[in-house]
KOLLOLO-98173 format. One record per residue (C-alpha): z, y, x; residue number from 1. Coordinates in steps of 0.1 Angstrom, whole numbers. Layout:
% residues N
z;y;x;resi
Z;Y;X;NUM
...
END
This chain:
% residues 608
z;y;x;resi
75;1349;2147;1
100;1353;2117;2
88;1320;2102;3
91;1302;2138;4
129;1320;2138;5
139;1305;2105;6
127;1270;2106;7
143;1268;2140;8
180;1276;2124;9
174;1252;2094;10
172;1227;2124;11
202;1238;2140;12
228;1232;2108;13
210;1199;2100;14
217;1188;2135;15
256;1198;2131;16
269;1183;2096;17
290;1155;2098;18
285;1118;2079;19
311;1115;2049;20
338;1086;2056;21
337;1060;2030;22
369;1035;2017;23
373;1009;2000;24
395;1002;1970;25
403;966;1964;26
420;952;1931;27
430;924;1919;28
456;905;1891;29
484;884;1897;30
480;858;1884;31
444;858;1886;32
446;849;1847;33
471;873;1838;34
447;897;1830;35
417;918;1844;36
420;955;1866;37
395;979;1866;38
374;993;1885;39
369;960;1903;40
365;964;1944;41
348;998;1952;42
341;1023;1980;43
352;1061;1977;44
344;1089;1996;45
373;1097;2018;46
399;1124;1996;47
388;1109;1963;48
413;1099;1934;49
404;1067;1921;50
418;1053;1884;51
430;1020;1883;52
435;1004;1846;53
454;970;1842;54
444;949;1808;55
469;919;1804;56
454;885;1793;57
463;871;1760;58
504;860;1764;59
511;884;1790;60
520;918;1799;61
515;943;1828;62
549;944;1847;63
543;965;1879;64
517;976;1908;65
518;965;1944;66
501;988;1965;67
501;1020;1944;68
528;1034;1920;69
531;1039;1882;70
552;1012;1855;71
522;1016;1832;72
491;999;1831;73
473;1030;1843;74
482;1047;1879;75
456;1070;1904;76
454;1064;1941;77
439;1089;1967;78
414;1073;1989;79
424;1087;2023;80
422;1051;2036;81
412;1015;2023;82
436;999;1998;83
443;973;1982;84
464;977;1946;85
469;946;1928;86
483;946;1888;87
516;923;1885;88
511;907;1850;89
538;885;1838;90
540;860;1805;91
554;869;1772;92
588;858;1766;93
600;847;1729;94
631;834;1716;95
637;793;1706;96
665;796;1681;97
681;766;1678;98
704;759;1648;99
720;732;1634;100
729;713;1599;101
759;692;1595;102
777;684;1627;103
759;675;1659;104
741;695;1690;105
707;702;1700;106
695;700;1737;107
667;721;1751;108
651;708;1782;109
620;725;1790;110
588;706;1800;111
563;729;1816;112
570;763;1828;113
605;778;1833;114
634;781;1820;115
649;811;1802;116
667;824;1774;117
637;831;1763;118
609;815;1771;119
573;824;1790;120
542;818;1763;121
532;786;1765;122
563;769;1778;123
568;735;1763;124
605;729;1754;125
618;690;1744;126
645;695;1717;127
671;665;1715;128
689;662;1683;129
724;644;1692;130
749;637;1659;131
785;644;1660;132
803;610;1649;133
799;594;1617;134
772;617;1615;135
730;612;1621;136
700;634;1623;137
674;630;1596;138
649;659;1604;139
636;687;1619;140
626;720;1599;141
614;755;1606;142
591;757;1629;143
589;721;1639;144
594;691;1612;145
595;658;1611;146
617;629;1618;147
606;621;1660;148
640;626;1680;149
636;640;1708;150
606;662;1696;151
587;689;1716;152
576;727;1703;153
553;750;1727;154
563;787;1731;155
534;810;1716;156
557;831;1697;157
592;832;1686;158
604;802;1669;159
632;789;1646;160
643;753;1648;161
669;735;1626;162
686;701;1630;163
696;687;1597;164
726;659;1604;165
740;642;1574;166
774;621;1576;167
765;585;1580;168
763;567;1548;169
774;531;1541;170
767;510;1509;171
798;502;1485;172
794;470;1469;173
816;462;1440;174
815;426;1424;175
832;414;1395;176
851;382;1381;177
856;381;1350;178
851;412;1323;179
855;448;1327;180
839;473;1343;181
850;494;1381;182
847;530;1378;183
839;550;1411;184
857;582;1417;185
848;602;1452;186
881;619;1463;187
864;636;1491;188
832;641;1504;189
798;637;1482;190
785;613;1459;191
759;588;1465;192
751;551;1459;193
756;546;1498;194
786;568;1507;195
791;597;1535;196
809;582;1563;197
845;592;1559;198
844;596;1520;199
872;581;1503;200
862;566;1469;201
890;559;1443;202
879;524;1425;203
894;521;1389;204
892;487;1376;205
889;489;1334;206
890;454;1319;207
867;449;1285;208
886;438;1254;209
909;412;1258;210
905;407;1297;211
930;423;1322;212
928;432;1357;213
943;411;1379;214
935;421;1418;215
912;433;1440;216
895;414;1468;217
871;419;1496;218
875;449;1517;219
905;456;1497;220
933;433;1490;221
955;449;1465;222
970;446;1431;223
972;484;1428;224
948;501;1404;225
935;526;1406;226
929;522;1445;227
915;542;1472;228
889;529;1500;229
876;551;1526;230
842;542;1536;231
837;540;1573;232
809;513;1572;233
790;491;1545;234
818;477;1523;235
821;453;1494;236
851;451;1466;237
857;423;1439;238
876;436;1410;239
889;401;1395;240
896;402;1358;241
913;375;1339;242
912;369;1297;243
945;375;1282;244
945;374;1242;245
969;387;1225;246
980;362;1203;247
1001;382;1181;248
971;390;1157;249
962;383;1125;250
948;346;1121;251
912;354;1118;252
903;373;1150;253
903;340;1166;254
881;329;1146;255
853;350;1148;256
863;361;1190;257
863;330;1212;258
837;312;1231;259
798;323;1219;260
776;292;1219;261
805;269;1223;262
792;235;1214;263
826;217;1205;264
809;181;1192;265
793;187;1230;266
823;188;1251;267
843;162;1229;268
812;139;1235;269
814;145;1272;270
854;129;1271;271
843;99;1245;272
855;113;1214;273
828;109;1185;274
832;123;1155;275
841;105;1121;276
821;97;1089;277
847;111;1072;278
862;143;1091;279
850;175;1108;280
851;183;1148;281
854;219;1135;282
882;222;1112;283
904;206;1139;284
895;230;1167;285
917;257;1182;286
903;282;1204;287
929;297;1234;288
936;299;1272;289
964;271;1265;290
969;270;1304;291
969;306;1315;292
942;308;1338;293
923;332;1320;294
897;313;1301;295
889;295;1265;296
900;261;1261;297
898;239;1226;298
927;219;1209;299
910;189;1189;300
924;171;1163;301
899;142;1157;302
903;112;1135;303
882;80;1132;304
871;87;1096;305
896;70;1074;306
918;88;1053;307
949;66;1061;308
940;71;1101;309
962;93;1123;310
942;117;1143;311
937;119;1181;312
949;150;1196;313
929;159;1231;314
928;196;1248;315
895;204;1267;316
907;226;1295;317
874;255;1307;318
872;251;1346;319
856;287;1344;320
825;277;1356;321
807;261;1325;322
829;226;1329;323
857;209;1312;324
886;187;1320;325
907;166;1302;326
941;187;1291;327
956;165;1269;328
986;157;1292;329
1001;194;1287;330
1006;181;1252;331
1040;161;1245;332
1038;136;1213;333
1001;140;1213;334
1002;108;1187;335
1019;128;1162;336
1012;112;1127;337
994;135;1109;338
958;131;1095;339
926;157;1108;340
930;196;1104;341
915;212;1068;342
918;246;1087;343
933;254;1123;344
947;287;1133;345
959;300;1169;346
990;327;1170;347
1021;332;1188;348
1046;323;1166;349
1074;315;1190;350
1073;351;1204;351
1067;341;1242;352
1030;354;1243;353
1011;323;1245;354
993;307;1217;355
1007;283;1194;356
987;261;1167;357
991;256;1132;358
973;229;1114;359
970;226;1075;360
963;187;1071;361
938;177;1050;362
930;194;1018;363
935;174;986;364
947;143;1005;365
981;132;1004;366
993;131;1038;367
1017;146;1062;368
1030;182;1059;369
1017;208;1081;370
1024;211;1117;371
1028;234;1143;372
1018;227;1180;373
1044;252;1197;374
1042;263;1232;375
1067;258;1259;376
1075;258;1295;377
1067;223;1297;378
1038;224;1280;379
1031;218;1239;380
1052;202;1216;381
1044;187;1176;382
1068;196;1151;383
1063;195;1110;384
1064;225;1091;385
1078;208;1060;386
1079;229;1034;387
1063;227;998;388
1030;223;1007;389
1023;184;1015;390
986;196;1004;391
975;222;1023;392
941;233;1018;393
942;267;1039;394
964;283;1062;395
963;318;1076;396
989;343;1093;397
995;380;1099;398
1028;403;1102;399
1032;405;1061;400
1069;421;1064;401
1062;441;1093;402
1092;430;1119;403
1065;426;1147;404
1061;388;1143;405
1036;362;1127;406
1046;348;1093;407
1020;322;1073;408
1006;317;1040;409
992;283;1030;410
977;271;995;411
961;239;985;412
935;223;967;413
962;201;939;414
992;214;949;415
1000;246;926;416
1007;281;939;417
1005;300;975;418
1036;290;1001;419
1047;322;1023;420
1063;314;1057;421
1082;340;1068;422
1090;340;1105;423
1121;346;1123;424
1100;354;1153;425
1113;320;1171;426
1088;296;1148;427
1120;292;1123;428
1102;300;1089;429
1112;312;1056;430
1095;292;1029;431
1088;311;993;432
1065;297;965;433
1048;323;949;434
1027;317;917;435
1036;280;905;436
1012;272;880;437
988;302;880;438
969;294;912;439
954;258;919;440
921;249;940;441
926;268;964;442
896;276;990;443
907;296;1020;444
928;327;1026;445
926;352;1056;446
947;383;1061;447
938;414;1072;448
949;455;1066;449
918;462;1050;450
929;498;1034;451
943;505;1069;452
978;515;1056;453
996;493;1081;454
1009;466;1060;455
986;437;1059;456
965;421;1030;457
955;390;1015;458
920;381;1008;459
926;348;987;460
902;324;969;461
908;299;944;462
911;290;905;463
932;314;889;464
947;283;862;465
957;312;834;466
919;324;832;467
900;298;845;468
879;317;868;469
874;308;903;470
878;339;922;471
880;358;958;472
904;387;955;473
923;411;975;474
961;411;975;475
973;442;986;476
1004;442;1013;477
1032;462;1008;478
1052;455;1042;479
1080;440;1025;480
1060;402;1024;481
1054;399;988;482
1020;396;969;483
1012;399;935;484
982;394;915;485
993;426;893;486
984;444;919;487
953;428;932;488
916;436;933;489
884;413;926;490
860;405;953;491
841;385;927;492
861;364;898;493
827;344;886;494
807;321;910;495
798;303;886;496
767;329;865;497
749;321;902;498
743;284;890;499
719;280;867;500
720;240;863;501
755;247;854;502
771;221;877;503
803;228;887;504
818;254;912;505
848;255;935;506
866;285;942;507
850;299;979;508
854;270;1002;509
856;293;1034;510
852;331;1038;511
844;355;1072;512
849;395;1067;513
836;417;1091;514
815;448;1094;515
779;432;1093;516
760;462;1085;517
775;483;1108;518
787;513;1077;519
820;517;1087;520
832;492;1055;521
846;454;1056;522
820;429;1045;523
827;395;1030;524
807;363;1030;525
819;332;1019;526
803;299;1008;527
809;277;978;528
806;239;969;529
794;224;944;530
817;193;938;531
786;180;920;532
764;172;944;533
785;181;976;534
757;214;980;535
766;248;989;536
758;281;988;537
764;315;1008;538
777;345;990;539
777;377;1005;540
793;407;994;541
790;444;1006;542
821;467;1009;543
828;503;1005;544
850;534;1009;545
870;524;978;546
873;485;988;547
850;475;961;548
827;449;966;549
787;443;951;550
776;411;955;551
743;418;976;552
735;378;983;553
698;381;978;554
693;415;1000;555
715;398;1033;556
700;356;1031;557
666;344;1027;558
656;319;1002;559
666;288;1020;560
698;294;1016;561
715;258;1003;562
724;230;1026;563
711;195;1020;564
727;172;993;565
757;147;999;566
787;140;1020;567
792;165;1046;568
761;176;1047;569
774;206;1027;570
786;237;1047;571
821;236;1058;572
837;259;1077;573
823;293;1089;574
824;313;1122;575
811;346;1135;576
799;351;1166;577
769;349;1190;578
761;319;1188;579
731;317;1212;580
736;344;1236;581
707;364;1220;582
725;397;1214;583
724;390;1176;584
758;380;1153;585
756;345;1138;586
771;328;1113;587
770;290;1120;588
789;259;1111;589
795;240;1146;590
802;206;1129;591
785;172;1140;592
765;171;1110;593
743;202;1108;594
751;228;1132;595
734;249;1112;596
733;290;1115;597
722;323;1099;598
711;344;1122;599
716;388;1114;600
686;404;1121;601
699;441;1121;602
695;438;1079;603
697;401;1066;604
709;365;1074;605
678;345;1087;606
684;309;1086;607
680;289;1115;608
END
């Protein structure tokens, strides 16, 4: 009975218990790819507390809950009803910092996603670089590189981009007319081959040697020097130089500084002149700018070969482009009755800064006195110099009395002594004869301040009659116009020792001096003619610091150091210049008969 009662009680209890209430929790992510939410959708008994956790995806962060409270990514809800909870995610935001080098701006344009000061991760931004006036964009630096403009950048982290701008650059082309250089000095802004726009450049024309600046042409028209130019576009400027000789220099200067490779025979032939059988083109030639156009012209004195015939005076004007034109019309009384020239020199003898020409007329031939072709506003006029010397074998010039003008020295082969012409500055000469009876057989002379004491010295080749020695001597000047063999030094006084056959050798027939070997001391080269057969030999003398000289012909000249025999095949006249325009200096004779020359190779003269 008791067991039955207990069983009935159990059934009663069970029949009286209620079923539990179940609620559903629904979770989601906004946006769906912004992250995950756990737990996912799930059921809970009534009254249970559900804990919910939001986990952001990469490039997202948790922002808030919808359907629940809380500011962190973990929250809880009491399940007393069906609940829907959403975890809200947002894109991470990154700063895009743009900077500028130079002058310009950068425009940002969002290609994808929203725009903000800080961009949502994944935002694609188009960057456009816009230069300011006279500036140009050249490249991006930083988190974007390259030169593409515009360019795009994806924001997946904080990024920094620099737009590089530089001033526009324009070439400044410098052209040269004549001989000189142009120095460019930047006054404002940067320095480059192409200049930044707005750069102010100072141009300084620097003439070479005896050239002078004349004017600027092109994008500058001015005679100012220096001059400034603003580079705001590509520009071209030409500096024009003209050649202006200082004709107040000693005569030797114009013997060693005329146009290289000037073929005087060819030029004369172009105008119908032919070299005579007796006489030479080269000795009657003067090189100077006779018409003030900056180009070297040629004055000729040409005879037809007969001792009694008169010369033809001819002037070839250089057109500056390799051509020549007849300028004889600027010479008055050009039929002046004087025979061809044994030596011709150039200088400003009347003080008008224009070239005058003096010709020693014919060496040993009994002809007219030496003469001068004197400049004037109307052209050139011939005047006889008169004086003592009819037989003028040599002539040279220099300011021997230090009064600022050029004086003259003449000597001959048969007339004794030396004749000095003291200039009054207007080509009026006071003639002074010296060494009468002491000096004969003059070869040649040149003037130079050899010892650099401010006084012109005389290098003179002649036979000293009282000793019968044919010598090459330095007569030291004292600035008074007086010269004496008592105040002289020999370069060499016995050329006869160099001829084993015993043949007669005259005094040096011509001479040149220069620092040939570049050691800082003047050296001398001379040509000596053998009167027995009209052959010639070159002799060289190396100078030193005490102005003494040593014969070094064997060291400086090769074995082929004589001309052919026979009239007029001997060396007649010496010039020193870059004859063939190859960068090496030459000794040469430009006469019709041989055109021979020696070329300096750095250590000796090689016959060509």
